[in-house]
N, CA, C, O and CB atoms as a CASP TS submission, in Angstrom:
PFRMAT TS
TARGET T0000
AUTHOR 0000-0000-0000
METHOD Language model
MODEL 1
PARENT N/A
ATOM      1  N   MET     1      -2.221   7.891   8.185  1.00  0.00           N
ATOM      2  CA  MET     1      -1.282   7.418   9.176  1.00  0.00           C
ATOM      3  C   MET     1      -1.454   8.242  10.442  1.00  0.00           C
ATOM      4  O   MET     1      -1.575   9.467  10.402  1.00  0.00           O
ATOM      5  CB  MET     1       0.170   7.497   8.651  1.00  0.00           C
ATOM      6  N   GLY     2      -1.460   7.545  11.554  1.00  0.00           N
ATOM      7  CA  GLY     2      -1.594   8.214  12.834  1.00  0.00           C
ATOM      8  C   GLY     2      -0.254   8.362  13.528  1.00  0.00           C
ATOM      9  O   GLY     2       0.790   8.002  12.986  1.00  0.00           O
ATOM     10  N   TYR     3      -0.304   8.905  14.748  1.00  0.00           N
ATOM     11  CA  TYR     3       0.935   9.124  15.498  1.00  0.00           C
ATOM     12  C   TYR     3       1.594   7.808  15.903  1.00  0.00           C
ATOM     13  O   TYR     3       2.820   7.743  15.995  1.00  0.00           O
ATOM     14  CB  TYR     3       0.656   9.963  16.739  1.00  0.00           C
ATOM     15  N   GLY     4       0.817   6.773  16.145  1.00  0.00           N
ATOM     16  CA  GLY     4       1.393   5.469  16.463  1.00  0.00           C
ATOM     17  C   GLY     4       2.163   4.887  15.297  1.00  0.00           C
ATOM     18  O   GLY     4       3.176   4.213  15.481  1.00  0.00           O
ATOM     19  N   ASP     5       1.676   5.151  14.094  1.00  0.00           N
ATOM     20  CA  ASP     5       2.376   4.667  12.896  1.00  0.00           C
ATOM     21  C   ASP     5       3.742   5.332  12.763  1.00  0.00           C
ATOM     22  O   ASP     5       4.723   4.681  12.406  1.00  0.00           O
ATOM     23  CB  ASP     5       1.532   4.931  11.630  1.00  0.00           C
ATOM     24  N   PHE     6       3.802   6.627  13.051  1.00  0.00           N
ATOM     25  CA  PHE     6       5.085   7.332  12.985  1.00  0.00           C
ATOM     26  C   PHE     6       6.047   6.811  14.053  1.00  0.00           C
ATOM     27  O   PHE     6       7.248   6.690  13.815  1.00  0.00           O
ATOM     28  CB  PHE     6       4.876   8.850  13.154  1.00  0.00           C
ATOM     29  N   LYS     7       5.507   6.506  15.222  1.00  0.00           N
ATOM     30  CA  LYS     7       6.355   5.971  16.288  1.00  0.00           C
ATOM     31  C   LYS     7       6.886   4.585  15.907  1.00  0.00           C
ATOM     32  O   LYS     7       8.045   4.267  16.171  1.00  0.00           O
ATOM     33  CB  LYS     7       5.570   5.898  17.619  1.00  0.00           C
ATOM     34  N   LEU     8       6.045   3.776  15.296  1.00  0.00           N
ATOM     35  CA  LEU     8       6.477   2.449  14.853  1.00  0.00           C
ATOM     36  C   LEU     8       7.549   2.569  13.767  1.00  0.00           C
ATOM     37  O   LEU     8       8.517   1.809  13.768  1.00  0.00           O
ATOM     38  CB  LEU     8       5.272   1.634  14.330  1.00  0.00           C
ATOM     39  N   LEU     9       7.385   3.506  12.853  1.00  0.00           N
ATOM     40  CA  LEU     9       8.414   3.733  11.840  1.00  0.00           C
ATOM     41  C   LEU     9       9.710   4.228  12.476  1.00  0.00           C
ATOM     42  O   LEU     9      10.799   3.877  12.020  1.00  0.00           O
ATOM     43  CB  LEU     9       7.921   4.740  10.795  1.00  0.00           C
ATOM     44  N   ALA    10       9.600   5.041  13.523  1.00  0.00           N
ATOM     45  CA  ALA    10      10.802   5.502  14.221  1.00  0.00           C
ATOM     46  C   ALA    10      11.537   4.338  14.874  1.00  0.00           C
ATOM     47  O   ALA    10      12.767   4.294  14.871  1.00  0.00           O
ATOM     48  CB  ALA    10      10.439   6.552  15.278  1.00  0.00           C
ATOM     49  N   VAL    11      10.783   3.399  15.430  1.00  0.00           N
ATOM     50  CA  VAL    11      11.406   2.219  16.028  1.00  0.00           C
ATOM     51  C   VAL    11      12.149   1.411  14.968  1.00  0.00           C
ATOM     52  O   VAL    11      13.288   0.996  15.184  1.00  0.00           O
ATOM     53  CB  VAL    11      10.348   1.341  16.723  1.00  0.00           C
ATOM     54  N   PHE    12      11.510   1.190  13.832  1.00  0.00           N
ATOM     55  CA  PHE    12      12.178   0.433  12.774  1.00  0.00           C
ATOM     56  C   PHE    12      13.374   1.200  12.215  1.00  0.00           C
ATOM     57  O   PHE    12      14.379   0.592  11.849  1.00  0.00           O
ATOM     58  CB  PHE    12      11.192   0.109  11.649  1.00  0.00           C
ATOM     59  N   GLY    13      13.277   2.521  12.145  1.00  0.00           N
ATOM     60  CA  GLY    13      14.407   3.320  11.686  1.00  0.00           C
ATOM     61  C   GLY    13      15.581   3.233  12.641  1.00  0.00           C
ATOM     62  O   GLY    13      16.735   3.173  12.215  1.00  0.00           O
ATOM     63  N   ALA    14      15.286   3.227  13.936  1.00  0.00           N
ATOM     64  CA  ALA    14      16.358   3.111  14.925  1.00  0.00           C
ATOM     65  C   ALA    14      16.945   1.705  14.933  1.00  0.00           C
ATOM     66  O   ALA    14      18.143   1.532  15.158  1.00  0.00           O
ATOM     67  CB  ALA    14      15.838   3.472  16.321  1.00  0.00           C
ATOM     68  N   TRP    15      16.115   0.711  14.691  1.00  0.00           N
ATOM     69  CA  TRP    15      16.554  -0.674  14.772  1.00  0.00           C
ATOM     70  C   TRP    15      17.264  -1.126  13.503  1.00  0.00           C
ATOM     71  O   TRP    15      18.316  -1.763  13.573  1.00  0.00           O
ATOM     72  CB  TRP    15      15.374  -1.574  15.048  1.00  0.00           C
ATOM     73  N   LEU    16      16.701  -0.804  12.349  1.00  0.00           N
ATOM     74  CA  LEU    16      17.243  -1.296  11.081  1.00  0.00           C
ATOM     75  C   LEU    16      18.061  -0.251  10.336  1.00  0.00           C
ATOM     76  O   LEU    16      18.766  -0.586   9.384  1.00  0.00           O
ATOM     77  CB  LEU    16      16.124  -1.771  10.198  1.00  0.00           C
ATOM     78  N   GLY    17      17.981   0.988  10.746  1.00  0.00           N
ATOM     79  CA  GLY    17      18.679   2.065  10.050  1.00  0.00           C
ATOM     80  C   GLY    17      17.721   2.824   9.153  1.00  0.00           C
ATOM     81  O   GLY    17      16.743   2.275   8.647  1.00  0.00           O
ATOM     82  N   TRP    18      18.027   4.104   8.968  1.00  0.00           N
ATOM     83  CA  TRP    18      17.119   4.945   8.192  1.00  0.00           C
ATOM     84  C   TRP    18      17.053   4.519   6.725  1.00  0.00           C
ATOM     85  O   TRP    18      16.091   4.850   6.032  1.00  0.00           O
ATOM     86  CB  TRP    18      17.549   6.400   8.287  1.00  0.00           C
ATOM     87  N   GLN    19      18.060   3.791   6.242  1.00  0.00           N
ATOM     88  CA  GLN    19      18.078   3.370   4.845  1.00  0.00           C
ATOM     89  C   GLN    19      16.946   2.391   4.525  1.00  0.00           C
ATOM     90  O   GLN    19      16.533   2.276   3.371  1.00  0.00           O
ATOM     91  CB  GLN    19      19.420   2.737   4.513  1.00  0.00           C
ATOM     92  N   MET    20      16.449   1.690   5.535  1.00  0.00           N
ATOM     93  CA  MET    20      15.374   0.717   5.322  1.00  0.00           C
ATOM     94  C   MET    20      13.981   1.351   5.353  1.00  0.00           C
ATOM     95  O   MET    20      13.011   0.705   4.958  1.00  0.00           O
ATOM     96  CB  MET    20      15.455  -0.369   6.371  1.00  0.00           C
ATOM     97  N   LEU    21      13.862   2.594   5.811  1.00  0.00           N
ATOM     98  CA  LEU    21      12.542   3.209   5.952  1.00  0.00           C
ATOM     99  C   LEU    21      11.781   3.346   4.632  1.00  0.00           C
ATOM    100  O   LEU    21      10.588   3.041   4.605  1.00  0.00           O
ATOM    101  CB  LEU    21      12.689   4.562   6.578  1.00  0.00           C
ATOM    102  N   PRO    22      12.405   3.787   3.537  1.00  0.00           N
ATOM    103  CA  PRO    22      11.643   3.817   2.282  1.00  0.00           C
ATOM    104  C   PRO    22      11.140   2.435   1.864  1.00  0.00           C
ATOM    105  O   PRO    22      10.022   2.301   1.367  1.00  0.00           O
ATOM    106  CB  PRO    22      12.500   4.399   1.172  1.00  0.00           C
ATOM    107  N   LEU    23      11.961   1.419   2.066  1.00  0.00           N
ATOM    108  CA  LEU    23      11.544   0.056   1.747  1.00  0.00           C
ATOM    109  C   LEU    23      10.377  -0.372   2.628  1.00  0.00           C
ATOM    110  O   LEU    23       9.431  -0.988   2.139  1.00  0.00           O
ATOM    111  CB  LEU    23      12.717  -0.919   1.913  1.00  0.00           C
ATOM    112  N   ILE    24      10.428  -0.057   3.906  1.00  0.00           N
ATOM    113  CA  ILE    24       9.352  -0.431   4.826  1.00  0.00           C
ATOM    114  C   ILE    24       8.052   0.273   4.448  1.00  0.00           C
ATOM    115  O   ILE    24       6.985  -0.340   4.477  1.00  0.00           O
ATOM    116  CB  ILE    24       9.739  -0.090   6.278  1.00  0.00           C
ATOM    117  N   ILE    25       8.134   1.550   4.095  1.00  0.00           N
ATOM    118  CA  ILE    25       6.922   2.272   3.708  1.00  0.00           C
ATOM    119  C   ILE    25       6.326   1.692   2.434  1.00  0.00           C
ATOM    120  O   ILE    25       5.111   1.517   2.343  1.00  0.00           O
ATOM    121  CB  ILE    25       7.225   3.762   3.516  1.00  0.00           C
ATOM    122  N   LEU    26       7.167   1.391   1.451  1.00  0.00           N
ATOM    123  CA  LEU    26       6.658   0.804   0.207  1.00  0.00           C
ATOM    124  C   LEU    26       6.095  -0.597   0.430  1.00  0.00           C
ATOM    125  O   LEU    26       5.035  -0.933  -0.099  1.00  0.00           O
ATOM    126  CB  LEU    26       7.766   0.753  -0.842  1.00  0.00           C
ATOM    127  N   LEU    27       6.804  -1.417   1.216  1.00  0.00           N
ATOM    128  CA  LEU    27       6.314  -2.770   1.484  1.00  0.00           C
ATOM    129  C   LEU    27       5.023  -2.752   2.287  1.00  0.00           C
ATOM    130  O   LEU    27       4.131  -3.562   2.031  1.00  0.00           O
ATOM    131  CB  LEU    27       7.370  -3.575   2.226  1.00  0.00           C
ATOM    132  N   SER    28       4.903  -1.841   3.257  1.00  0.00           N
ATOM    133  CA  SER    28       3.677  -1.786   4.049  1.00  0.00           C
ATOM    134  C   SER    28       2.499  -1.365   3.182  1.00  0.00           C
ATOM    135  O   SER    28       1.389  -1.862   3.375  1.00  0.00           O
ATOM    136  CB  SER    28       3.840  -0.819   5.229  1.00  0.00           C
ATOM    137  N   SER    29       2.715  -0.465   2.238  1.00  0.00           N
ATOM    138  CA  SER    29       1.646  -0.085   1.307  1.00  0.00           C
ATOM    139  C   SER    29       1.253  -1.252   0.420  1.00  0.00           C
ATOM    140  O   SER    29       0.071  -1.472   0.158  1.00  0.00           O
ATOM    141  CB  SER    29       2.080   1.102   0.443  1.00  0.00           C
ATOM    142  N   LEU    30       2.247  -1.999  -0.040  1.00  0.00           N
ATOM    143  CA  LEU    30       1.973  -3.153  -0.890  1.00  0.00           C
ATOM    144  C   LEU    30       1.222  -4.236  -0.124  1.00  0.00           C
ATOM    145  O   LEU    30       0.227  -4.771  -0.613  1.00  0.00           O
ATOM    146  CB  LEU    30       3.275  -3.718  -1.454  1.00  0.00           C
ATOM    147  N   VAL    31       1.698  -4.558   1.076  1.00  0.00           N
ATOM    148  CA  VAL    31       1.037  -5.581   1.891  1.00  0.00           C
ATOM    149  C   VAL    31      -0.381  -5.139   2.253  1.00  0.00           C
ATOM    150  O   VAL    31      -1.316  -5.938   2.191  1.00  0.00           O
ATOM    151  CB  VAL    31       1.854  -5.866   3.174  1.00  0.00           C
ATOM    152  N   GLY    32      -0.542  -3.871   2.631  1.00  0.00           N
ATOM    153  CA  GLY    32      -1.863  -3.354   2.971  1.00  0.00           C
ATOM    154  C   GLY    32      -2.824  -3.384   1.797  1.00  0.00           C
ATOM    155  O   GLY    32      -4.003  -3.699   1.958  1.00  0.00           O
ATOM    156  N   ALA    33      -2.312  -3.051   0.599  1.00  0.00           N
ATOM    157  CA  ALA    33      -3.166  -3.080  -0.591  1.00  0.00           C
ATOM    158  C   ALA    33      -3.608  -4.503  -0.925  1.00  0.00           C
ATOM    159  O   ALA    33      -4.773  -4.737  -1.246  1.00  0.00           O
ATOM    160  CB  ALA    33      -2.431  -2.467  -1.788  1.00  0.00           C
ATOM    161  N   VAL    34      -2.678  -5.448  -0.849  1.00  0.00           N
ATOM    162  CA  VAL    34      -3.017  -6.848  -1.156  1.00  0.00           C
ATOM    163  C   VAL    34      -4.040  -7.385  -0.155  1.00  0.00           C
ATOM    164  O   VAL    34      -5.033  -7.997  -0.549  1.00  0.00           O
ATOM    165  CB  VAL    34      -1.746  -7.733  -1.144  1.00  0.00           C
ATOM    166  N   VAL    35      -3.801  -7.160   1.119  1.00  0.00           N
ATOM    167  CA  VAL    35      -4.728  -7.650   2.144  1.00  0.00           C
ATOM    168  C   VAL    35      -6.077  -6.942   2.025  1.00  0.00           C
ATOM    169  O   VAL    35      -7.123  -7.579   2.145  1.00  0.00           O
ATOM    170  CB  VAL    35      -4.136  -7.443   3.558  1.00  0.00           C
ATOM    171  N   GLY    36      -6.059  -5.630   1.791  1.00  0.00           N
ATOM    172  CA  GLY    36      -7.309  -4.883   1.645  1.00  0.00           C
ATOM    173  C   GLY    36      -8.125  -5.362   0.461  1.00  0.00           C
ATOM    174  O   GLY    36      -9.341  -5.513   0.570  1.00  0.00           O
ATOM    175  N   ILE    37      -7.477  -5.601  -0.664  1.00  0.00           N
ATOM    176  CA  ILE    37      -8.191  -6.100  -1.848  1.00  0.00           C
ATOM    177  C   ILE    37      -8.761  -7.484  -1.582  1.00  0.00           C
ATOM    178  O   ILE    37      -9.896  -7.771  -1.962  1.00  0.00           O
ATOM    179  CB  ILE    37      -7.257  -6.138  -3.074  1.00  0.00           C
ATOM    180  N   LEU    38      -7.980  -8.350  -0.929  1.00  0.00           N
ATOM    181  CA  LEU    38      -8.492  -9.686  -0.604  1.00  0.00           C
ATOM    182  C   LEU    38      -9.676  -9.614   0.353  1.00  0.00           C
ATOM    183  O   LEU    38     -10.622 -10.392   0.225  1.00  0.00           O
ATOM    184  CB  LEU    38      -7.384 -10.545   0.006  1.00  0.00           C
ATOM    185  N   MET    39      -9.634  -8.688   1.312  1.00  0.00           N
ATOM    186  CA  MET    39     -10.748  -8.550   2.248  1.00  0.00           C
ATOM    187  C   MET    39     -11.988  -7.997   1.559  1.00  0.00           C
ATOM    188  O   MET    39     -13.104  -8.370   1.921  1.00  0.00           O
ATOM    189  CB  MET    39     -10.353  -7.645   3.411  1.00  0.00           C
ATOM    190  N   ILE    40     -11.821  -7.121   0.578  1.00  0.00           N
ATOM    191  CA  ILE    40     -12.971  -6.614  -0.173  1.00  0.00           C
ATOM    192  C   ILE    40     -13.549  -7.712  -1.056  1.00  0.00           C
ATOM    193  O   ILE    40     -14.767  -7.839  -1.174  1.00  0.00           O
ATOM    194  CB  ILE    40     -12.569  -5.393  -1.029  1.00  0.00           C
ATOM    195  N   ILE    41     -12.678  -8.509  -1.679  1.00  0.00           N
ATOM    196  CA  ILE    41     -13.151  -9.598  -2.544  1.00  0.00           C
ATOM    197  C   ILE    41     -13.921 -10.634  -1.740  1.00  0.00           C
ATOM    198  O   ILE    41     -14.951 -11.130  -2.197  1.00  0.00           O
ATOM    199  CB  ILE    41     -11.971 -10.266  -3.266  1.00  0.00           C
ATOM    200  N   THR    42     -13.433 -10.968  -0.545  1.00  0.00           N
ATOM    201  CA  THR    42     -14.105 -11.978   0.274  1.00  0.00           C
ATOM    202  C   THR    42     -15.245 -11.394   1.102  1.00  0.00           C
ATOM    203  O   THR    42     -15.833 -12.099   1.922  1.00  0.00           O
ATOM    204  CB  THR    42     -13.106 -12.647   1.191  1.00  0.00           C
ATOM    205  N   LYS    43     -15.563 -10.121   0.900  1.00  0.00           N
ATOM    206  CA  LYS    43     -16.692  -9.436   1.559  1.00  0.00           C
ATOM    207  C   LYS    43     -16.522  -9.296   3.061  1.00  0.00           C
ATOM    208  O   LYS    43     -17.515  -9.177   3.780  1.00  0.00           O
ATOM    209  CB  LYS    43     -17.971 -10.174   1.281  1.00  0.00           C
ATOM    210  N   LYS    44     -15.288  -9.308   3.554  1.00  0.00           N
ATOM    211  CA  LYS    44     -15.052  -9.106   4.985  1.00  0.00           C
ATOM    212  C   LYS    44     -14.842  -7.638   5.314  1.00  0.00           C
ATOM    213  O   LYS    44     -14.735  -7.266   6.482  1.00  0.00           O
ATOM    214  CB  LYS    44     -13.845  -9.915   5.442  1.00  0.00           C
ATOM    215  N   LEU    45     -14.783  -6.796   4.272  1.00  0.00           N
ATOM    216  CA  LEU    45     -14.552  -5.367   4.471  1.00  0.00           C
ATOM    217  C   LEU    45     -15.325  -4.606   3.413  1.00  0.00           C
ATOM    218  O   LEU    45     -15.290  -4.950   2.231  1.00  0.00           O
ATOM    219  CB  LEU    45     -13.033  -5.019   4.409  1.00  0.00           C
ATOM    220  N   ASN    46     -16.027  -3.564   3.848  1.00  0.00           N
ATOM    221  CA  ASN    46     -16.687  -2.675   2.896  1.00  0.00           C
ATOM    222  C   ASN    46     -15.680  -1.653   2.392  1.00  0.00           C
ATOM    223  O   ASN    46     -14.701  -1.354   3.076  1.00  0.00           O
ATOM    224  CB  ASN    46     -17.913  -1.970   3.543  1.00  0.00           C
ATOM    225  N   LYS    47     -15.913  -1.123   1.211  1.00  0.00           N
ATOM    226  CA  LYS    47     -14.958  -0.211   0.597  1.00  0.00           C
ATOM    227  C   LYS    47     -14.752   1.060   1.403  1.00  0.00           C
ATOM    228  O   LYS    47     -13.664   1.634   1.344  1.00  0.00           O
ATOM    229  CB  LYS    47     -15.409   0.142  -0.784  1.00  0.00           C
ATOM    230  N   GLY    48     -15.721   1.519   2.135  1.00  0.00           N
ATOM    231  CA  GLY    48     -15.611   2.770   2.867  1.00  0.00           C
ATOM    232  C   GLY    48     -15.038   2.646   4.265  1.00  0.00           C
ATOM    233  O   GLY    48     -14.773   3.665   4.903  1.00  0.00           O
ATOM    234  N   ASN    49     -14.838   1.439   4.763  1.00  0.00           N
ATOM    235  CA  ASN    49     -14.342   1.249   6.130  1.00  0.00           C
ATOM    236  C   ASN    49     -12.821   1.376   6.186  1.00  0.00           C
ATOM    237  O   ASN    49     -12.114   0.782   5.373  1.00  0.00           O
ATOM    238  CB  ASN    49     -14.775  -0.122   6.671  1.00  0.00           C
ATOM    239  N   PRO    50     -12.323   2.149   7.146  1.00  0.00           N
ATOM    240  CA  PRO    50     -10.865   2.239   7.285  1.00  0.00           C
ATOM    241  C   PRO    50     -10.303   0.993   7.976  1.00  0.00           C
ATOM    242  O   PRO    50     -10.998   0.323   8.740  1.00  0.00           O
ATOM    243  CB  PRO    50     -10.478   3.506   8.079  1.00  0.00           C
ATOM    244  N   ILE    51      -9.044   0.700   7.696  1.00  0.00           N
ATOM    245  CA  ILE    51      -8.362  -0.405   8.367  1.00  0.00           C
ATOM    246  C   ILE    51      -7.079   0.139   8.996  1.00  0.00           C
ATOM    247  O   ILE    51      -6.462   1.046   8.438  1.00  0.00           O
ATOM    248  CB  ILE    51      -8.051  -1.579   7.367  1.00  0.00           C
ATOM    249  N   PRO    52      -6.670  -0.395  10.139  1.00  0.00           N
ATOM    250  CA  PRO    52      -5.442   0.080  10.783  1.00  0.00           C
ATOM    251  C   PRO    52      -4.212  -0.235   9.925  1.00  0.00           C
ATOM    252  O   PRO    52      -4.136  -1.286   9.289  1.00  0.00           O
ATOM    253  CB  PRO    52      -5.290  -0.556  12.178  1.00  0.00           C
ATOM    254  N   PHE    53      -3.262   0.687   9.918  1.00  0.00           N
ATOM    255  CA  PHE    53      -2.076   0.551   9.072  1.00  0.00           C
ATOM    256  C   PHE    53      -0.880  -0.003   9.833  1.00  0.00           C
ATOM    257  O   PHE    53       0.081  -0.462   9.216  1.00  0.00           O
ATOM    258  CB  PHE    53      -1.716   1.889   8.466  1.00  0.00           C
ATOM    259  N   GLY    54      -0.920   0.032  11.162  1.00  0.00           N
ATOM    260  CA  GLY    54       0.218  -0.386  11.972  1.00  0.00           C
ATOM    261  C   GLY    54       0.599  -1.840  11.784  1.00  0.00           C
ATOM    262  O   GLY    54       1.782  -2.179  11.801  1.00  0.00           O
ATOM    263  N   SER    55      -0.383  -2.699  11.605  1.00  0.00           N
ATOM    264  CA  SER    55      -0.068  -4.121  11.424  1.00  0.00           C
ATOM    265  C   SER    55       0.672  -4.354  10.103  1.00  0.00           C
ATOM    266  O   SER    55       1.499  -5.261  10.012  1.00  0.00           O
ATOM    267  CB  SER    55      -1.359  -4.967  11.465  1.00  0.00           C
ATOM    268  N   TYR    56       0.383  -3.553   9.093  1.00  0.00           N
ATOM    269  CA  TYR    56       1.079  -3.687   7.814  1.00  0.00           C
ATOM    270  C   TYR    56       2.495  -3.121   7.897  1.00  0.00           C
ATOM    271  O   TYR    56       3.409  -3.624   7.244  1.00  0.00           O
ATOM    272  CB  TYR    56       0.294  -2.980   6.703  1.00  0.00           C
ATOM    273  N   ILE    57       2.673  -2.074   8.701  1.00  0.00           N
ATOM    274  CA  ILE    57       4.023  -1.558   8.940  1.00  0.00           C
ATOM    275  C   ILE    57       4.847  -2.615   9.676  1.00  0.00           C
ATOM    276  O   ILE    57       6.018  -2.831   9.361  1.00  0.00           O
ATOM    277  CB  ILE    57       3.977  -0.229   9.757  1.00  0.00           C
ATOM    278  N   ALA    58       4.228  -3.271  10.657  1.00  0.00           N
ATOM    279  CA  ALA    58       4.938  -4.315  11.401  1.00  0.00           C
ATOM    280  C   ALA    58       5.313  -5.479  10.488  1.00  0.00           C
ATOM    281  O   ALA    58       6.424  -6.001  10.576  1.00  0.00           O
ATOM    282  CB  ALA    58       4.077  -4.820  12.571  1.00  0.00           C
ATOM    283  N   ALA    59       4.395  -5.889   9.612  1.00  0.00           N
ATOM    284  CA  ALA    59       4.698  -6.975   8.669  1.00  0.00           C
ATOM    285  C   ALA    59       5.823  -6.563   7.716  1.00  0.00           C
ATOM    286  O   ALA    59       6.720  -7.357   7.434  1.00  0.00           O
ATOM    287  CB  ALA    59       3.432  -7.365   7.864  1.00  0.00           C
ATOM    288  N   ALA    60       5.775  -5.335   7.227  1.00  0.00           N
ATOM    289  CA  ALA    60       6.824  -4.851   6.330  1.00  0.00           C
ATOM    290  C   ALA    60       8.159  -4.728   7.065  1.00  0.00           C
ATOM    291  O   ALA    60       9.213  -4.969   6.476  1.00  0.00           O
ATOM    292  CB  ALA    60       6.427  -3.494   5.725  1.00  0.00           C
ATOM    293  N   GLY    61       8.122  -4.359   8.336  1.00  0.00           N
ATOM    294  CA  GLY    61       9.355  -4.295   9.125  1.00  0.00           C
ATOM    295  C   GLY    61       9.973  -5.664   9.295  1.00  0.00           C
ATOM    296  O   GLY    61      11.194  -5.811   9.247  1.00  0.00           O
ATOM    297  N   TRP    62       9.135  -6.664   9.494  1.00  0.00           N
ATOM    298  CA  TRP    62       9.645  -8.032   9.609  1.00  0.00           C
ATOM    299  C   TRP    62      10.244  -8.493   8.279  1.00  0.00           C
ATOM    300  O   TRP    62      11.307  -9.114   8.257  1.00  0.00           O
ATOM    301  CB  TRP    62       8.519  -8.994  10.053  1.00  0.00           C
ATOM    302  N   ILE    63       9.562  -8.190   7.175  1.00  0.00           N
ATOM    303  CA  ILE    63      10.088  -8.544   5.854  1.00  0.00           C
ATOM    304  C   ILE    63      11.422  -7.846   5.620  1.00  0.00           C
ATOM    305  O   ILE    63      12.362  -8.454   5.107  1.00  0.00           O
ATOM    306  CB  ILE    63       9.078  -8.168   4.742  1.00  0.00           C
ATOM    307  N   ALA    64      11.507  -6.563   5.997  1.00  0.00           N
ATOM    308  CA  ALA    64      12.757  -5.818   5.825  1.00  0.00           C
ATOM    309  C   ALA    64      13.855  -6.370   6.721  1.00  0.00           C
ATOM    310  O   ALA    64      15.026  -6.365   6.339  1.00  0.00           O
ATOM    311  CB  ALA    64      12.539  -4.334   6.121  1.00  0.00           C
ATOM    312  N   LEU    65      13.493  -6.843   7.904  1.00  0.00           N
ATOM    313  CA  LEU    65      14.482  -7.432   8.804  1.00  0.00           C
ATOM    314  C   LEU    65      15.063  -8.716   8.212  1.00  0.00           C
ATOM    315  O   LEU    65      16.271  -8.946   8.277  1.00  0.00           O
ATOM    316  CB  LEU    65      13.853  -7.718  10.175  1.00  0.00           C
ATOM    317  N   VAL    66      14.202  -9.543   7.641  1.00  0.00           N
ATOM    318  CA  VAL    66      14.633 -10.847   7.135  1.00  0.00           C
ATOM    319  C   VAL    66      15.257 -10.733   5.739  1.00  0.00           C
ATOM    320  O   VAL    66      16.346 -11.257   5.504  1.00  0.00           O
ATOM    321  CB  VAL    66      13.446 -11.817   7.100  1.00  0.00           C
ATOM    322  N   TRP    67      14.575 -10.054   4.820  1.00  0.00           N
ATOM    323  CA  TRP    67      15.014 -10.020   3.421  1.00  0.00           C
ATOM    324  C   TRP    67      15.324  -8.623   2.900  1.00  0.00           C
ATOM    325  O   TRP    67      15.502  -8.454   1.694  1.00  0.00           O
ATOM    326  CB  TRP    67      13.966 -10.637   2.556  1.00  0.00           C
ATOM    327  N   GLY    68      15.394  -7.626   3.759  1.00  0.00           N
ATOM    328  CA  GLY    68      15.536  -6.247   3.319  1.00  0.00           C
ATOM    329  C   GLY    68      16.775  -5.983   2.494  1.00  0.00           C
ATOM    330  O   GLY    68      16.691  -5.350   1.442  1.00  0.00           O
ATOM    331  N   GLN    69      17.919  -6.453   2.946  1.00  0.00           N
ATOM    332  CA  GLN    69      19.157  -6.197   2.201  1.00  0.00           C
ATOM    333  C   GLN    69      19.137  -6.901   0.854  1.00  0.00           C
ATOM    334  O   GLN    69      19.643  -6.358  -0.128  1.00  0.00           O
ATOM    335  CB  GLN    69      20.377  -6.650   3.010  1.00  0.00           C
ATOM    336  N   ASP    70      18.561  -8.107   0.785  1.00  0.00           N
ATOM    337  CA  ASP    70      18.450  -8.810  -0.494  1.00  0.00           C
ATOM    338  C   ASP    70      17.545  -8.055  -1.463  1.00  0.00           C
ATOM    339  O   ASP    70      17.842  -7.967  -2.655  1.00  0.00           O
ATOM    340  CB  ASP    70      17.916 -10.231  -0.276  1.00  0.00           C
ATOM    341  N   ILE    71      16.442  -7.512  -0.955  1.00  0.00           N
ATOM    342  CA  ILE    71      15.521  -6.743  -1.797  1.00  0.00           C
ATOM    343  C   ILE    71      16.212  -5.484  -2.313  1.00  0.00           C
ATOM    344  O   ILE    71      16.108  -5.156  -3.496  1.00  0.00           O
ATOM    345  CB  ILE    71      14.239  -6.370  -1.011  1.00  0.00           C
ATOM    346  N   LEU    72      16.915  -4.782  -1.431  1.00  0.00           N
ATOM    347  CA  LEU    72      17.617  -3.565  -1.863  1.00  0.00           C
ATOM    348  C   LEU    72      18.719  -3.881  -2.868  1.00  0.00           C
ATOM    349  O   LEU    72      18.887  -3.154  -3.848  1.00  0.00           O
ATOM    350  CB  LEU    72      18.214  -2.838  -0.654  1.00  0.00           C
ATOM    351  N   ASN    73      19.470  -4.955  -2.638  1.00  0.00           N
ATOM    352  CA  ASN    73      20.513  -5.340  -3.601  1.00  0.00           C
ATOM    353  C   ASN    73      19.922  -5.697  -4.953  1.00  0.00           C
ATOM    354  O   ASN    73      20.474  -5.331  -5.990  1.00  0.00           O
ATOM    355  CB  ASN    73      21.321  -6.520  -3.067  1.00  0.00           C
ATOM    356  N   TRP    74      18.798  -6.411  -4.949  1.00  0.00           N
ATOM    357  CA  TRP    74      18.143  -6.768  -6.209  1.00  0.00           C
ATOM    358  C   TRP    74      17.677  -5.512  -6.933  1.00  0.00           C
ATOM    359  O   TRP    74      17.877  -5.373  -8.140  1.00  0.00           O
ATOM    360  CB  TRP    74      16.950  -7.714  -5.957  1.00  0.00           C
ATOM    361  N   TYR    75      17.053  -4.594  -6.187  1.00  0.00           N
ATOM    362  CA  TYR    75      16.551  -3.375  -6.805  1.00  0.00           C
ATOM    363  C   TYR    75      17.688  -2.531  -7.373  1.00  0.00           C
ATOM    364  O   TYR    75      17.590  -2.036  -8.496  1.00  0.00           O
ATOM    365  CB  TYR    75      15.752  -2.564  -5.795  1.00  0.00           C
ATOM    366  N   LEU    76      18.745  -2.366  -6.620  1.00  0.00           N
ATOM    367  CA  LEU    76      19.850  -1.539  -7.088  1.00  0.00           C
ATOM    368  C   LEU    76      20.610  -2.177  -8.249  1.00  0.00           C
ATOM    369  O   LEU    76      21.223  -1.472  -9.051  1.00  0.00           O
ATOM    370  CB  LEU    76      20.800  -1.264  -5.950  1.00  0.00           C
ATOM    371  N   SER    77      20.573  -3.505  -8.342  1.00  0.00           N
ATOM    372  CA  SER    77      21.242  -4.153  -9.465  1.00  0.00           C
ATOM    373  C   SER    77      20.435  -4.034 -10.763  1.00  0.00           C
ATOM    374  O   SER    77      20.988  -4.207 -11.849  1.00  0.00           O
ATOM    375  CB  SER    77      21.490  -5.620  -9.142  1.00  0.00           C
ATOM    376  N   THR    78      19.149  -3.744 -10.661  1.00  0.00           N
ATOM    377  CA  THR    78      18.311  -3.604 -11.869  1.00  0.00           C
ATOM    378  C   THR    78      18.392  -2.212 -12.461  1.00  0.00           C
ATOM    379  O   THR    78      17.908  -1.988 -13.570  1.00  0.00           O
ATOM    380  CB  THR    78      16.860  -3.930 -11.548  1.00  0.00           C
ATOM    381  N   LEU    79      18.994  -1.269 -11.746  1.00  0.00           N
ATOM    382  CA  LEU    79      19.089   0.103 -12.271  1.00  0.00           C
ATOM    383  C   LEU    79      20.108   0.235 -13.360  1.00  0.00           C
ATOM    384  O   LEU    79      20.299   1.327 -13.897  1.00  0.00           O
ATOM    385  CB  LEU    79      19.422   1.062 -11.175  1.00  0.00           C
TER
END
């Protein structure tokens, strides 16, 4: 993660609240892993090439904006 990624997380923390940051980090890792695996399978990415993480943070922030509270409620109800 670079300095731009931290700034983007700060924006989402200020906008959605710090409670959503763990969800955004987990969702961005999940989205990045799925997209990365699909790109490796379709041969559009070699295993050693890095990919930018900011777009996955942005996608996870959008998911958290739209469905974040529902995801957190579902997770907390399963405990």
